[in-house]
C-alpha positions in Angstrom: 0.0 0.0 0.0 1.4 3.4 -0.9 2.3 6.0 1.7 -0.5 8.4 2.5 0.2 12.0 3.2 -1.3 14.0 6.0 -2.1 13.0 9.6 -5.1 10.9 8.8 -6.1 8.1 11.2 -5.7 4.6 9.9 -8.9 2.6 9.4 -9.3 -0.8 11.1 -8.7 -2.7 7.9 -5.5 -0.7 7.2 -4.3 -1.4 10.8 -4.9 -5.2 10.2 -2.8 -5.0 7.0 -0.1 -3.1 8.7 0.0 -5.7 11.5 0.4 -8.4 9.0 3.3 -6.6 7.1 5.1 -5.8 10.3 4.9 -9.4 11.5 6.9 -10.6 8.5 9.3 -7.7 8.1 12.9 -7.5 9.3 12.5 -4.1 10.9 10.3 -1.0 11.2 11.4 2.5 10.7 9.2 5.2 12.3 9.5 8.5 10.4 8.4 12.1 10.8 9.1 15.0 8.4 9.3 18.5 9.9 7.9 21.6 8.1 10.6 24.0 6.9 9.1 26.7 9.2 9.7 24.4 12.2 13.1 23.0 11.3 15.3 25.5 13.2 13.2 25.2 16.4 13.2 21.4 16.1 17.0 21.2 15.8 17.3 23.4 18.9 14.6 21.5 20.9 16.3 18.2 20.3 19.8 19.4 21.0 21.2 18.4 17.6 24.8 19.4 16.8 25.2 20.1 13.0 29.0 19.7 13.3 28.5 16.0 14.1 26.5 15.3 10.9 27.8 13.0 8.1 27.8 14.4 4.6 26.3 12.3 1.8 25.5 12.7 -1.9 22.5 10.8 -3.1 22.0 9.9 -6.8 18.8 8.3 -8.2 18.5 6.7 -11.6 15.2 6.5 -13.5 13.8 7.4 -16.9 12.9 11.1 -17.5 9.2 10.0 -17.3 9.9 8.1 -14.0 8.9 4.8 -15.5 10.6 3.0 -12.6 8.9 5.0 -9.9 5.6 4.2 -11.5 6.4 0.5 -11.1 7.5 0.9 -7.5 11.2 0.5 -8.3 13.9 2.8 -6.9 17.5 2.7 -8.0 20.0 4.7 -5.9 23.7 5.2 -5.2 25.3 7.2 -2.4 28.6 8.7 -1.8 29.4 8.9 2.0 31.9 11.0 3.7 34.9 9.0 5.0 33.1 5.7 4.4 32.4 3.4 1.5 29.5 4.3 -0.8 26.5 2.1 -1.2 23.8 1.1 -3.7 20.3 -0.2 -3.5 17.6 -1.5 -5.8 14.3 -1.2 -3.9 10.8 -2.4 -4.6 7.7 -1.1 -2.9 5.1 -1.8 -1.9 5.7 -5.5 -1.2 4.1 -8.3 0.8 6.9 -10.1 2.6 5.3 -13.5 2.6 5.0 -13.3 -1.2 8.7 -12.7 -1.9 10.5 -15.6 -3.6 12.3 -17.8 -0.9 15.7 -17.5 -2.5 15.4 -13.7 -2.5 14.0 -13.5 1.0 17.0 -15.6 2.3 19.6 -13.3 0.7 21.8 -11.6 3.4 21.7 -8.4 1.2 17.9 -8.1 1.3 16.1 -6.0 3.9 12.4 -6.0 4.2 11.2 -2.9 6.2 8.0 -1.2 7.0 8.3 2.6 6.9 5.6 4.2 9.0 4.8 7.9 9.3 1.7 9.9 10.5 -1.2 8.8 8.3 0.5 6.1 6.3 2.9 3.2 5.9 4.6 1.2 3.1 6.6 -2.0 3.1 9.7 -2.2 0.9 12.2 -4.8 -0.1 15.7 -3.3 -0.5 18.5 -5.3 -2.1 21.7 -3.5 -1.0 25.3 -3.4 -2.2 28.5 -1.6 -1.5 30.6 0.5 -3.9 33.5 2.9 -4.0 32.7 6.6 -3.7 35.0 7.2 -6.7 33.0 4.8 -8.8 29.8 6.6 -8.1 31.4 9.8 -9.2 32.6 8.2 -12.4 29.1 7.1 -13.2 27.8 10.6 -12.4 30.2 12.2 -14.8 29.2 9.7 -17.5 32.6 8.0 -17.5 31.3 4.6 -16.5 28.1 2.6 -17.2 25.4 2.6 -14.5 25.2 -1.1 -14.4 28.8 -1.3 -13.1 27.7 0.1 -9.8 25.4 -2.8 -9.1 26.0 -6.5 -8.2 24.8 -9.3 -10.3 22.1 -10.0 -7.7 20.9 -6.4 -7.9 20.9 -6.4 -11.7 18.8 -9.6 -11.7 16.4 -8.1 -9.1 16.1 -4.9 -11.3 15.5 -6.9 -14.5 12.7 -8.8 -12.8 10.7 -5.7 -11.8 11.7 -2.9 -14.2 9.4 -2.1 -17.2 10.1 -4.3 -20.2 12.9 -3.0 -22.4 14.4 -0.7 -19.8 17.9 -1.6 -18.7 20.1 0.1 -16.1 22.2 1.8 -18.7 19.1 3.3 -20.2 18.4 5.3 -17.1 19.0 9.0 -16.5 20.9 10.4 -13.6 18.6 12.3 -11.2 20.7 14.1 -8.7 22.7 14.6 -6.7 21.1 15.6 -3.5 23.3 16.8 -0.6 22.3 15.2 2.6 23.4 15.7 6.2 22.8 12.7 8.4 23.1 12.9 12.2 22.7 10.0 14.6 22.1 11.3 18.2 20.5 10.4 21.5 18.5 13.3 23.0 18.4 13.8 26.8 15.5 12.1 28.5 15.0 9.7 25.7 16.2 6.1 25.7 16.5 5.5 22.0 18.8 6.9 19.3 17.3 9.1 16.7 18.4 9.8 13.1 18.0 13.2 11.5 18.4 13.6 7.8 18.4 17.1 6.2 18.0 16.9 2.4 19.0 20.0 0.5 17.4 20.3 -2.9 18.8 22.4 -5.7 15.9 24.9 -5.5 17.0 25.6 -1.9 14.0 23.7 -0.4 14.8 21.3 2.5 13.3 18.2 4.0 14.1 17.4 7.6 13.2 13.8 8.6 13.5 12.3 12.0 13.4 8.6 12.4 14.2 5.6 14.6 14.4 1.9 13.8 13.2 -1.0 15.9 12.3 -4.7 15.6 8.8 -5.4 14.6 7.6 -6.5 18.0 8.5 -3.2 19.5 7.0 -1.0 16.8 3.8 0.2 18.5 5.4 0.8 21.9 8.3 2.8 20.3 5.9 4.8 18.3 3.8 5.8 21.3 6.9 6.7 23.4 8.4 8.6 20.5 5.3 10.7 19.9 5.0 11.5 23.6 8.7 12.6 23.7 8.5 14.8 20.6 5.3 16.5 21.8 7.0 17.1 25.2 9.8 18.9 23.3 7.4 21.0 21.3 7.9 19.2 17.9 4.8 19.5 15.7 3.5 16.1 14.7 0.6 17.3 12.6 2.4 18.7 9.6 2.0 17.4 6.0 4.4 14.5 5.5 6.8 14.5 2.6 8.8 11.7 1.1 12.5 12.4 0.3 12.7 10.1 -2.7 9.5 11.2 -4.4 10.4 14.9 -3.9 13.9 14.3 -5.5 12.6 12.3 -8.4 9.8 14.8 -9.2 12.3 17.7 -9.1 14.9 16.2 -11.4 12.3 14.7 -13.7 10.8 18.1 -14.3 14.2 19.6 -14.9 15.1 16.9 -17.4 11.8 17.5 -19.2 12.5 21.3 -19.3 
């Protein structure tokens, strides 16, 4: 089921579906995006130190018309400050119990439910590692896109991409500069992750998240909401998805 935007209550049927997905997932990531008007106050309220953030460059690959996105396929590569880069081929939405057993047993596959106010989605992400320099070479059109991805990822892509669309047929959509901060606020027992995405039009998305095992999801969600409310963080704002915002922006620019 696709992510819904806005703080709408989930219906009983949707809650039942979410319970079933969470039960078979590897992890749950609870997310909240903060309106631009509230970002500075949220950073201050949670005691975030920007100097401790890790810098990343995020590159997406799709057709100019976003044919992959329409099929629920996301292809991404990242350059990470002072670390190895990484890649992912992601499919969403998925039902974990319907994934092929050989794929489900892969150590590189992560099945995760992303939940935010008013919506949720379950995804299957086949991950890989790469060198930051290799991502840069692909970004400068000096190397084929397929070279960034493992054989396992290429097969996963081919199984779900639109017919006739190969990795080397895709356009580069990016990069997005991202600052990622892992931190533990005072008076809260869990670590939080803050990601600030800077888009070329100077707009920003600030996302707060925490991950947990499926059996802890609802307890962690309730505790997290109570903590954020206590710190004055607005939980009622319209929710944005980082990936969709990036794809829409760069697709429009390619068309122009």
